[in-house]
C-alpha positions as CSV (number, residue, x, y, z in Angstrom):
1,X,1.2,-13.9,9.5
2,X,-2.5,-13.6,8.7
3,X,-5.2,-15.4,10.7
4,X,-6.9,-18.5,9.5
5,X,-9.2,-17.9,6.5
6,X,-8.5,-14.1,6.7
7,X,-8.7,-12.0,3.5
8,X,-5.9,-9.4,3.1
9,X,-6.2,-6.2,1.1
10,X,-4.0,-3.2,0.4
11,X,-0.8,-5.0,-0.7
12,X,0.5,-5.5,-4.2
13,X,1.2,-8.8,-5.9
14,X,4.9,-8.2,-5.7
15,X,4.7,-7.5,-2.0
16,X,2.6,-10.7,-1.6
17,X,5.2,-12.8,-3.4
18,X,8.1,-11.2,-1.5
19,X,6.4,-11.8,1.9
20,X,4.4,-15.0,1.5
21,X,5.9,-16.7,-1.6
22,X,4.0,-18.4,-4.5
23,X,0.3,-18.8,-3.9
24,X,-1.4,-22.2,-4.1
25,X,-4.1,-20.9,-6.4
26,X,-4.4,-17.8,-8.5
27,X,-7.6,-16.2,-9.8
28,X,-7.8,-12.9,-11.6
29,X,-8.0,-10.7,-8.5
30,X,-7.8,-13.3,-5.7
31,X,-4.8,-15.4,-4.5
32,X,-5.2,-18.3,-2.1
33,X,-2.5,-19.6,0.2
34,X,-2.7,-22.9,2.0
35,X,0.6,-23.0,4.1
36,X,1.3,-22.5,6.9
37,X,-2.3,-21.1,7.3
38,X,-5.2,-20.8,4.9
39,X,-5.8,-17.2,3.8
40,X,-6.6,-15.1,0.8
41,X,-5.3,-11.9,-0.7
42,X,-7.7,-9.7,-2.7
43,X,-6.4,-7.2,-5.3
44,X,-8.2,-4.3,-6.9
45,X,-10.2,-5.1,-10.0
46,X,-8.4,-2.3,-12.0
47,X,-4.6,-2.6,-11.9
48,X,-2.8,0.4,-10.7
49,X,0.7,1.6,-11.3
50,X,3.1,0.4,-8.7
51,X,6.4,1.6,-10.3
52,X,7.3,4.2,-12.9
53,X,10.9,4.3,-14.0
54,X,13.2,5.2,-17.0
55,X,16.3,3.5,-18.3
56,X,19.2,3.8,-18.5
57,X,19.6,5.1,-14.9
58,X,23.1,6.4,-15.7
59,X,24.4,7.1,-19.2
60,X,27.8,8.4,-20.3
61,X,28.0,9.7,-23.8
62,X,30.3,11.9,-26.0
63,X,29.3,15.2,-27.4
64,X,27.4,14.9,-30.7
65,X,26.1,11.4,-30.3
66,X,22.3,11.2,-30.0
67,X,20.7,8.7,-27.6
68,X,17.3,7.6,-26.4
69,X,15.7,6.9,-23.0
70,X,12.9,4.5,-22.4
71,X,10.1,4.8,-19.9
72,X,8.3,1.9,-18.3
73,X,5.4,1.4,-15.8
74,X,4.9,-1.8,-13.7
75,X,1.4,-2.5,-12.6
76,X,0.4,-4.2,-9.3
77,X,-0.6,-7.3,-11.4
78,X,3.2,-7.7,-12.1
79,X,2.8,-6.6,-15.8
80,X,5.2,-4.1,-17.3
81,X,4.4,-1.7,-20.2
82,X,6.6,0.6,-22.4
83,X,5.1,4.1,-22.1
84,X,7.9,6.0,-23.8
85,X,5.6,7.4,-26.4
86,X,3.2,8.8,-23.8
87,X,5.5,10.6,-21.3
88,X,6.5,14.2,-21.0
89,X,10.3,14.8,-20.6
90,X,12.0,17.3,-18.3
91,X,15.7,18.2,-18.6
92,X,17.4,19.8,-15.6
93,X,20.0,21.7,-17.7
94,X,18.9,22.3,-21.3
95,X,22.3,23.9,-22.1
96,X,23.9,20.4,-21.9
97,X,21.1,18.3,-23.4
98,X,18.6,19.1,-26.1
99,X,15.5,17.0,-26.9
100,X,13.8,16.2,-30.2
101,X,10.9,13.8,-29.8
102,X,12.2,10.9,-27.7
103,X,15.8,11.5,-28.9
104,X,18.3,13.5,-26.8
105,X,21.3,15.3,-28.2
106,X,24.4,16.2,-26.1
107,X,25.5,19.8,-26.7
108,X,28.5,20.2,-24.4
109,X,30.4,18.6,-21.6
110,X,28.7,18.4,-18.2
111,X,26.3,16.6,-16.0
112,X,22.5,16.8,-15.9
113,X,19.4,14.8,-15.1
114,X,16.4,13.8,-17.2
115,X,12.9,13.0,-15.7
116,X,9.7,11.6,-17.2
117,X,6.2,12.6,-16.2
118,X,3.3,10.2,-16.7
119,X,-0.3,10.4,-15.3
120,X,0.8,12.7,-12.5
121,X,3.8,10.5,-11.6
122,X,7.4,11.6,-11.8
123,X,10.1,9.0,-12.5
124,X,13.4,8.6,-10.8
125,X,16.1,10.6,-12.7
126,X,18.4,9.4,-15.4
127,X,21.9,10.8,-14.7
128,X,23.6,11.9,-17.9
129,X,27.3,12.5,-18.1
130,X,28.4,14.2,-21.4
131,X,32.1,13.8,-22.2
132,X,34.1,15.8,-24.7
133,X,34.1,14.4,-28.3
134,X,36.9,11.9,-28.6
135,X,39.7,13.0,-30.9
136,X,42.1,10.1,-30.5
137,X,41.3,7.8,-33.4
138,X,43.6,5.1,-32.1
139,X,41.2,4.1,-29.3
140,X,39.6,0.9,-30.3
141,X,37.7,-0.3,-27.2
142,X,35.3,2.0,-25.4
143,X,33.2,1.3,-22.3
144,X,29.7,2.5,-23.0
145,X,27.8,1.7,-19.8
146,X,27.7,-0.5,-16.6
147,X,24.8,-2.5,-15.3
148,X,24.8,-4.2,-11.9
149,X,22.5,-6.9,-10.5
150,X,20.4,-8.0,-8.6
151,X,18.0,-5.1,-9.2
152,X,16.8,-3.3,-6.0
153,X,16.9,-6.5,-3.9
154,X,15.3,-7.3,-0.5
155,X,17.6,-8.9,2.1
156,X,17.4,-10.4,5.5
157,X,19.3,-9.1,8.5
158,X,22.7,-10.7,9.2
159,X,23.0,-12.0,5.6
160,X,24.9,-11.0,2.5
161,X,24.2,-10.3,-1.2
162,X,26.7,-10.8,-4.0
163,X,26.4,-8.2,-6.8
164,X,27.6,-8.6,-10.3
165,X,28.7,-5.9,-12.8
166,X,28.4,-6.1,-16.6
167,X,30.1,-3.6,-18.9
168,X,29.0,-2.9,-22.4
169,X,32.0,-2.3,-24.7
170,X,32.4,-0.9,-28.3
171,X,35.3,-2.2,-30.4
172,X,35.3,0.3,-33.2
173,X,38.0,-1.5,-35.2
174,X,36.1,-4.8,-35.2
175,X,32.7,-3.1,-35.4
176,X,31.5,-5.0,-32.4
177,X,29.5,-4.2,-29.3
178,X,29.7,-6.9,-26.6
179,X,28.9,-7.4,-22.9
180,X,31.5,-8.6,-20.4
181,X,31.4,-9.5,-16.7
182,X,33.6,-6.9,-15.0
183,X,32.6,-7.6,-11.3
184,X,36.2,-8.2,-10.2
185,X,37.6,-5.1,-12.1
186,X,35.3,-2.4,-10.8
187,X,35.4,-0.5,-7.5
188,X,32.3,-1.2,-5.4
189,X,30.7,1.4,-3.1
190,X,27.9,1.4,-0.5
191,X,26.0,4.3,0.9
192,X,24.3,4.2,4.3
193,X,22.5,7.2,5.8
194,X,24.1,9.5,3.2
195,X,27.7,8.3,3.9
196,X,29.5,6.7,1.0
197,X,32.4,4.3,1.5
198,X,34.3,1.9,-0.7
199,X,33.3,-1.8,-0.3
200,X,36.0,-4.5,-0.1
201,X,34.4,-6.4,-3.0
202,X,31.1,-7.3,-4.7
203,X,29.7,-9.0,-1.5
204,X,27.6,-6.6,0.6
205,X,26.8,-7.6,4.1
206,X,23.5,-6.7,5.8
207,X,23.3,-6.5,9.6
208,X,20.4,-4.4,10.8
209,X,17.0,-3.3,9.4
210,X,18.0,-0.4,7.1
211,X,18.3,0.9,3.5
212,X,21.6,0.4,1.7
213,X,22.6,1.8,-1.7
214,X,25.1,0.0,-3.9
215,X,26.9,1.1,-7.0
216,X,30.3,0.6,-8.8
217,X,32.7,2.6,-10.9
218,X,35.1,1.7,-13.7
219,X,37.1,3.8,-16.2
220,X,35.3,6.9,-15.1
221,X,31.8,5.5,-15.6
222,X,29.4,5.0,-12.7
223,X,26.8,2.2,-12.7
224,X,23.1,2.7,-11.7
225,X,22.5,2.7,-7.9
226,X,20.7,-0.3,-6.5
227,X,18.6,0.0,-3.4
228,X,18.9,-2.8,-0.9
229,X,16.0,-3.0,1.6
230,X,17.1,-5.0,4.7
231,X,14.1,-6.4,6.5
232,X,13.4,-8.9,9.3
233,X,13.5,-12.6,8.8
234,X,9.8,-13.3,9.1
235,X,9.4,-14.2,5.4
236,X,11.3,-16.5,3.1
237,X,13.2,-15.3,0.0
238,X,12.0,-17.8,-2.6
239,X,14.1,-19.1,-5.4
240,X,11.6,-17.9,-7.9
241,X,12.3,-16.0,-11.2
242,X,11.6,-12.3,-10.7
243,X,12.8,-10.4,-13.8
244,X,14.9,-10.8,-16.9
245,X,17.1,-7.9,-18.2
246,X,18.7,-7.6,-21.6
247,X,22.1,-5.8,-21.8
248,X,22.6,-3.3,-23.3
249,X,19.2,-1.9,-22.5
250,X,19.5,0.8,-25.2
251,X,22.2,1.2,-27.9
252,X,23.0,3.4,-30.9
253,X,25.4,1.8,-33.4
254,X,26.4,1.9,-37.1
255,X,25.2,-0.4,-39.9
256,X,27.3,-3.5,-40.1
257,X,28.0,-3.7,-36.3
258,X,27.7,-7.0,-34.5
259,X,26.0,-6.8,-31.2
260,X,26.6,-9.6,-28.6
261,X,24.0,-9.2,-25.8
262,X,23.5,-10.9,-22.5
263,X,20.3,-11.9,-20.7
264,X,20.4,-11.8,-16.9
265,X,17.7,-13.4,-14.8
266,X,17.2,-12.2,-11.3
267,X,15.4,-14.3,-8.6
268,X,13.5,-13.4,-5.4
269,X,16.3,-14.8,-3.3
270,X,18.8,-12.4,-5.0
271,X,20.4,-15.0,-7.1
272,X,21.3,-14.0,-10.7
273,X,21.9,-16.2,-13.7
274,X,23.1,-15.7,-17.2
275,X,20.2,-17.1,-19.3
276,X,21.5,-15.9,-22.7
277,X,21.5,-19.4,-24.1
278,X,18.2,-20.4,-22.7
279,X,16.2,-17.3,-23.7
280,X,13.8,-17.3,-26.7
281,X,15.0,-14.2,-28.5
282,X,12.9,-12.1,-30.9
283,X,13.2,-8.8,-32.7
284,X,10.4,-6.7,-34.2
285,X,12.2,-5.1,-37.2
286,X,14.1,-7.7,-39.2
287,X,14.9,-5.1,-41.8
288,X,17.1,-3.1,-39.4
289,X,18.8,-6.1,-37.8
290,X,19.1,-9.9,-38.0
291,X,19.2,-12.3,-35.1
292,X,22.2,-14.6,-36.1
293,X,22.4,-16.5,-32.8
294,X,21.2,-16.5,-29.2
295,X,21.7,-12.8,-28.2
296,X,23.8,-12.0,-31.3
297,X,22.5,-9.4,-33.8
298,X,23.9,-8.1,-37.0
299,X,22.8,-4.5,-37.7
300,X,21.9,-4.3,-41.4
301,X,20.0,-1.1,-42.2
302,X,19.2,2.3,-40.8
303,X,16.2,2.0,-38.5
304,X,15.0,1.1,-35.0
305,X,14.4,-2.4,-33.6
306,X,13.2,-3.7,-30.3
307,X,14.8,-6.9,-28.8
308,X,12.8,-9.1,-26.3
309,X,13.0,-12.5,-24.9
310,X,10.8,-15.1,-23.1
311,X,11.8,-17.7,-20.5
312,X,9.4,-20.0,-18.6
313,X,6.5,-17.8,-19.7
314,X,8.2,-14.7,-18.3
315,X,8.8,-11.8,-20.6
316,X,12.1,-9.9,-20.4
317,X,12.4,-6.1,-20.3
318,X,12.8,-5.0,-23.9
319,X,16.0,-3.5,-25.3
320,X,16.0,-0.9,-28.1
321,X,18.7,-0.8,-30.8
322,X,19.0,2.3,-33.0
323,X,20.8,1.6,-36.3
324,X,22.6,4.6,-37.8
325,X,23.7,4.8,-41.4
326,X,27.5,4.4,-41.7
327,X,29.1,7.2,-43.7
328,X,32.3,6.1,-45.4
329,X,34.9,8.8,-45.7
330,X,36.6,9.6,-49.1
331,X,40.3,8.7,-49.6
332,X,41.3,12.3,-49.1
333,X,39.3,12.4,-45.8
334,X,40.8,9.0,-44.7
335,X,44.3,10.2,-45.2
336,X,43.5,13.4,-43.4
337,X,42.1,11.4,-40.4
338,X,45.2,9.2,-40.3
339,X,47.6,12.2,-40.5
340,X,45.8,14.4,-38.0
341,X,44.2,11.7,-35.8
342,X,41.1,13.8,-35.5
343,X,37.4,13.1,-36.0
344,X,35.2,15.5,-37.9
345,X,32.2,16.4,-35.8
346,X,28.8,17.3,-37.0
347,X,27.0,20.3,-35.6
348,X,23.9,19.8,-33.5
349,X,21.8,21.2,-36.3
350,X,23.2,18.7,-38.8
351,X,22.4,15.9,-36.3
352,X,18.8,17.1,-35.9
353,X,18.4,17.4,-39.6
354,X,19.7,13.9,-40.2
355,X,17.4,12.5,-37.5
356,X,14.4,14.2,-39.1
357,X,15.5,12.9,-42.5
358,X,15.8,9.4,-41.1
359,X,12.3,9.5,-39.5
360,X,10.8,10.7,-42.8
361,X,12.7,8.1,-44.8
362,X,11.6,5.3,-42.5
363,X,8.0,6.4,-42.9
364,X,7.9,7.1,-46.7
365,X,10.8,5.3,-48.3
366,X,9.9,3.9,-51.7
367,X,6.2,4.5,-51.1
368,X,3.7,7.2,-51.8
369,X,1.1,8.1,-49.1
370,X,-2.4,7.7,-50.5
371,X,-4.4,8.8,-47.4
372,X,-4.2,9.4,-43.7
373,X,-6.6,7.8,-41.3
374,X,-7.1,8.5,-37.6
375,X,-9.0,6.5,-35.0
376,X,-11.3,6.5,-33.1
377,X,-13.8,8.0,-35.6
378,X,-15.9,9.4,-32.8
379,X,-15.8,9.4,-29.0
380,X,-17.8,10.6,-26.0
381,X,-15.5,11.4,-23.1
382,X,-15.8,13.2,-19.7
383,X,-14.3,16.5,-18.8
384,X,-10.7,16.0,-17.8
385,X,-10.5,12.5,-19.4
386,X,-7.7,11.6,-21.8
387,X,-7.8,9.4,-24.8
388,X,-5.2,8.3,-27.3
389,X,-5.6,8.8,-31.0
390,X,-3.8,6.8,-33.7
391,X,-2.8,8.1,-37.1
392,X,-2.0,5.6,-39.9
393,X,-0.5,6.5,-43.2
394,X,-2.0,4.3,-46.0
395,X,0.4,3.8,-49.0
396,X,-0.3,3.2,-52.6
397,X,0.6,-0.5,-52.2
398,X,-2.0,-0.9,-49.5
399,X,0.3,-1.1,-46.5
400,X,0.0,1.1,-43.4
401,X,2.4,2.7,-41.0
402,X,1.8,4.3,-37.6
403,X,2.7,8.0,-37.9
404,X,1.0,9.1,-34.7
405,X,4.1,10.9,-33.4
406,X,5.0,12.6,-36.7
407,X,1.7,14.2,-37.8
408,X,0.3,17.6,-36.7
409,X,-2.9,17.4,-34.7
410,X,-5.5,20.1,-34.9
411,X,-8.9,20.7,-33.3
412,X,-11.8,22.7,-34.7
413,X,-12.3,24.1,-31.2
414,X,-8.9,24.4,-29.5
415,X,-10.5,25.7,-26.3
416,X,-12.3,22.3,-25.8
417,X,-9.3,20.0,-26.0
418,X,-5.5,19.9,-26.0
419,X,-3.6,17.5,-28.2
420,X,0.0,16.3,-27.9
421,X,1.2,13.4,-30.1
422,X,-2.3,12.0,-30.4
423,X,-3.1,12.3,-26.7
424,X,-6.3,14.3,-26.4
425,X,-7.3,15.9,-23.0
426,X,-10.8,17.3,-22.6
427,X,-10.7,20.8,-21.2
428,X,-14.2,22.2,-21.5
429,X,-17.7,20.6,-22.1
430,X,-18.9,20.7,-25.6
431,X,-18.1,19.2,-29.1
432,X,-15.1,19.4,-31.4
433,X,-13.6,17.7,-34.5
434,X,-10.1,16.3,-34.5
435,X,-7.9,16.1,-37.7
436,X,-4.3,15.1,-38.4
437,X,-2.0,16.5,-41.1
438,X,1.1,15.0,-42.7
439,X,2.5,17.7,-45.0
440,X,-0.4,18.6,-47.3
441,X,-2.4,15.4,-46.6
442,X,-5.3,15.7,-44.2
443,X,-7.0,12.9,-42.3
444,X,-10.6,12.2,-41.8
445,X,-12.4,14.1,-39.0
446,X,-13.1,12.5,-35.6
447,X,-16.1,13.9,-33.7
448,X,-15.5,14.3,-30.0
449,X,-18.4,15.0,-27.5
450,X,-17.2,16.2,-24.0
451,X,-19.7,15.6,-21.2
452,X,-19.4,16.8,-17.5
453,X,-16.8,15.1,-15.4
454,X,-17.5,11.5,-14.4
455,X,-16.5,9.5,-11.3
456,X,-13.5,7.3,-11.8
457,X,-12.7,6.2,-8.3
458,X,-13.7,6.3,-4.7
459,X,-11.3,6.6,-1.7
460,X,-12.2,6.1,2.0
461,X,-10.4,8.0,4.8
462,X,-9.9,4.9,6.8
463,X,-8.0,1.7,6.2
464,X,-7.6,-0.8,9.1
465,X,-9.5,0.3,12.2
466,X,-9.7,-1.1,15.7
467,X,-13.0,-0.1,17.3
468,X,-14.3,-0.3,20.9
469,X,-17.4,-2.3,21.5
470,X,-20.6,-0.1,21.5
471,X,-18.6,2.8,20.0
472,X,-19.2,4.4,16.6
473,X,-16.9,5.2,13.6
474,X,-17.3,7.7,10.9
475,X,-16.0,6.9,7.4
476,X,-15.8,9.6,4.7
477,X,-16.0,8.7,1.0
478,X,-14.2,11.0,-1.5
479,X,-15.0,10.8,-5.2
480,X,-12.3,11.4,-7.8
481,X,-13.4,12.7,-11.1
482,X,-12.0,12.8,-14.6
483,X,-11.2,16.5,-14.3
484,X,-8.9,15.7,-11.4
485,X,-11.3,17.3,-8.9
486,X,-12.5,15.6,-5.7
487,X,-15.8,15.7,-3.9
488,X,-17.2,14.4,-0.6
489,X,-19.9,11.9,-1.6
490,X,-20.4,10.2,1.7
491,X,-24.1,10.9,1.6
492,X,-24.5,9.8,-2.0
493,X,-22.9,6.4,-1.9
494,X,-24.4,3.0,-1.0
495,X,-22.6,1.5,2.0
496,X,-22.1,-2.3,2.3
497,X,-21.1,-4.4,5.3
498,X,-20.0,-8.0,4.9
499,X,-20.8,-8.9,8.5
500,X,-23.8,-7.1,10.0
501,X,-23.6,-9.1,13.2
502,X,-20.5,-7.1,14.1
503,X,-21.3,-3.7,12.6
504,X,-24.5,-1.8,12.1
505,X,-25.0,1.3,9.9
506,X,-26.6,4.0,12.0
507,X,-26.5,6.7,9.2
508,X,-24.6,7.5,6.1
509,X,-20.9,6.7,6.8
510,X,-21.5,6.1,10.6
511,X,-21.3,2.6,11.9
512,X,-21.9,1.1,15.4
513,X,-19.9,-1.8,16.9
514,X,-22.4,-4.4,17.9
515,X,-20.2,-7.2,19.2
516,X,-16.5,-8.3,19.0
517,X,-15.4,-9.6,15.7
518,X,-14.2,-8.3,12.3
519,X,-16.1,-6.8,9.3
520,X,-15.3,-5.0,6.0
521,X,-17.1,-1.9,4.9
522,X,-17.0,-0.5,1.3
523,X,-19.2,1.8,-0.7
524,X,-20.5,2.0,-4.2
525,X,-21.7,4.8,-6.5
526,X,-22.4,4.8,-10.3
527,X,-20.9,1.4,-10.7
528,X,-17.6,2.4,-9.0
529,X,-16.6,0.5,-5.8
530,X,-14.1,1.6,-3.2
531,X,-11.6,-0.6,-1.5
532,X,-12.8,-2.1,1.7
533,X,-12.1,-0.8,5.2
534,X,-11.4,-3.6,7.7
535,X,-12.9,-2.9,11.1
536,X,-11.9,-5.0,14.2
537,X,-14.3,-4.7,17.1
538,X,-13.0,-5.5,20.6
539,X,-13.8,-5.0,24.3
540,X,-11.2,-2.7,25.9
541,X,-9.3,-4.0,28.9
542,X,-10.5,-1.2,31.2
543,X,-14.1,-2.3,30.6
544,X,-13.2,-5.9,31.3
545,X,-11.5,-4.8,34.6
546,X,-14.6,-2.8,35.7
547,X,-16.9,-5.7,35.0
548,X,-14.6,-8.1,36.9
549,X,-14.4,-5.7,39.9
550,X,-18.2,-5.4,39.9
551,X,-18.7,-9.2,39.9
552,X,-16.2,-9.5,42.8
553,X,-18.1,-6.9,44.8
554,X,-21.4,-8.6,44.1
555,X,-20.0,-12.0,45.2
556,X,-18.5,-10.5,48.4
557,X,-21.8,-8.8,49.2
558,X,-23.7,-12.0,48.7
559,X,-21.3,-14.0,50.9
560,X,-21.5,-11.3,53.6
561,X,-25.3,-11.6,53.5
562,X,-25.3,-15.3,53.7
563,X,-22.8,-15.2,56.6
564,X,-24.8,-12.5,58.4
565,X,-28.0,-14.6,58.0
566,X,-26.3,-17.7,59.3
567,X,-24.8,-15.8,62.2
568,X,-28.2,-14.3,63.2
569,X,-29.8,-17.7,62.9
570,X,-27.1,-19.2,65.2
571,X,-27.5,-16.3,67.6
572,X,-31.3,-16.9,67.9
573,X,-30.6,-20.6,68.4
574,X,-28.1,-19.8,71.2
575,X,-30.6,-17.5,72.9
576,X,-33.2,-20.2,72.9
577,X,-30.7,-22.8,74.3
578,X,-29.7,-20.3,77.0
579,X,-33.3,-19.8,78.1
580,X,-33.8,-23.6,78.3
581,X,-30.4,-24.6,79.6
582,X,-27.7,-22.0,80.4
583,X,-25.1,-24.7,80.8
584,X,-25.7,-26.0,77.3
585,X,-25.5,-22.5,76.0
586,X,-22.1,-22.0,77.6
587,X,-20.9,-25.2,76.0
588,X,-22.2,-24.2,72.6
589,X,-20.5,-20.9,72.8
590,X,-17.3,-22.5,73.7
591,X,-17.5,-25.0,70.8
592,X,-18.5,-22.3,68.3
593,X,-15.5,-20.2,69.4
594,X,-13.2,-23.1,68.8
595,X,-14.6,-23.5,65.2
596,X,-14.2,-19.9,64.4
597,X,-10.6,-19.9,65.6
598,X,-9.9,-23.0,63.6
599,X,-11.3,-21.4,60.5
600,X,-8.7,-18.6,60.8
601,X,-5.9,-21.1,61.6
602,X,-5.6,-20.3,65.3
603,X,-5.1,-22.9,67.9
604,X,-7.7,-23.0,70.6
605,X,-5.2,-24.3,73.1
606,X,-3.3,-21.0,73.0
607,X,-6.2,-18.7,72.9
608,X,-8.9,-20.4,75.1
609,X,-9.1,-22.1,78.5
610,X,-9.3,-25.8,78.3
611,X,-12.7,-27.5,78.1
612,X,-12.1,-28.9,81.6
613,X,-12.3,-25.3,82.9
614,X,-15.6,-24.9,81.2
615,X,-16.8,-28.0,83.0
616,X,-15.6,-26.7,86.3
617,X,-17.5,-23.4,85.8
618,X,-20.5,-25.5,84.9
619,X,-20.1,-27.5,88.1
620,X,-19.8,-24.4,90.2
621,X,-22.8,-22.9,88.5
622,X,-24.6,-26.2,89.1
623,X,-23.6,-26.3,92.9
624,X,-24.6,-22.6,93.3
625,X,-27.9,-23.2,91.7
626,X,-28.6,-26.2,93.9
627,X,-27.6,-24.3,97.0
628,X,-29.8,-21.4,96.0
629,X,-32.7,-23.7,95.5
630,X,-31.9,-25.6,98.8
631,X,-31.7,-22.3,100.8
632,X,-35.0,-21.2,99.3
633,X,-36.6,-24.5,100.1
634,X,-35.2,-24.4,103.7
635,X,-36.5,-20.8,104.2
636,X,-39.9,-21.9,103.1
């Protein structure tokens, strides 16, 4: 738990919600909590990518049926964006799957994996299982995919999580795709430390702090694996809406098919809820499909539509529906199908050609392209920087269509930039012109000026530091540039300290601990700021022990001096008494001895002769003295 009025950095918004719950106040980059302590959490001004993933995670498909995969990024401000158009795809075995654009075509039976690459990040794989083309025309209901929830949950020790499985089915005879809860029908499995075992049901028990993987299997199809992070019980799992998923997440179906979807809401406390009836549904292409009821679509025309929903100001993950044109067989073909119970398969080349024809048809149907425009018209960028161009086809009726992914991009100086689907990367300093071509139609030219690489971020080599009092710390600043190079800029940046009573800057990047406390250090250069380094200054226990021992020694020495001085004074006093009156001196010594013995807890009765004995000695001394003086007087 943070200290009172402490400001935390270095954690994402999702981690903050999971650990501390909902904040009392939210600003753009600052969250405030008021219970059980008052503290703040500061986030970077520029959101960074916290997750990069692709869906579906697992997909089972028959030979000859094309499918699509979607790529998403989640930022640390909890926003999610579809980046499918900007990723690069990588297929583990290209003999099983072939790619055309963002569409994938199964070639033969087998298993492979597909990855996506985006801004230097690699996604988790999508596991693809290609099955032989079905030849039994009597099969009416087919299981397409399985999804399980909650998604990658956090859990407490000595608790349990109840998972649910939803299957997406195709009923070919009724031309219907629907989603059904099959939690009680599937076989559940858990994996711990690489060992997989079958679970007794959908409830998974968590005992110790560890990572558990959960998945299920039904009719030969495996669900995506969900990662369960078992943590200690220091934070509360709130009953707060986390994400909304639409099932199916991606689907390819014929015209005329009815699709009955489900919306599943997941909460931070791992509760799931079917919110199909509560969700505000919407689609972006009403020409391809019609929303006839909550979660129910009627596929009308060849094309692609995106389905989304909103609940309590929370957007769902989108689902993509690809509508294929339904080809009706002739009477002769129909009788042949019934007689032989076989399905005619298209070759992969036919599928690719049909896909390209569909893309061209969707872009140009019933319209003539009048011109082709690209944006931006001009741009100045730094070496290594990337910018996205857009290409729009303008038709004779005045409407426009985005054709960025379908045009051919060219540069007047190919050595200066590289172009892929409108994404321009600066390779060398200089100037160049960018154009797009759609058939014989050329776009306007965009002039690009490429300047030397510019600074995009600054990283420090320290995070949270504990520093001894009167010691120094060195912090190194590394600049990250648009050309992906890095440089030590410690001596170039301006250093800032938020508490100069605790830290003092001795030289560039070197700081001295002045007194115990905490301070934050960050640097700035060319308008770019680094994240702060928190420095906690303390006095080490060894130093405290040394100072304490020194104080004790000084006190003992002072006490000894005082005692010695008192003793000397008493000795001088006794000497004076002895000179004046020996008898009084003897008495004084006797009394002082008794005091000393009493100080050490010793009884004078056991260690000294009684006082009466001292009196007797005194009397004898007195008699002898008198006799001595009497004899002397008599002699005289």
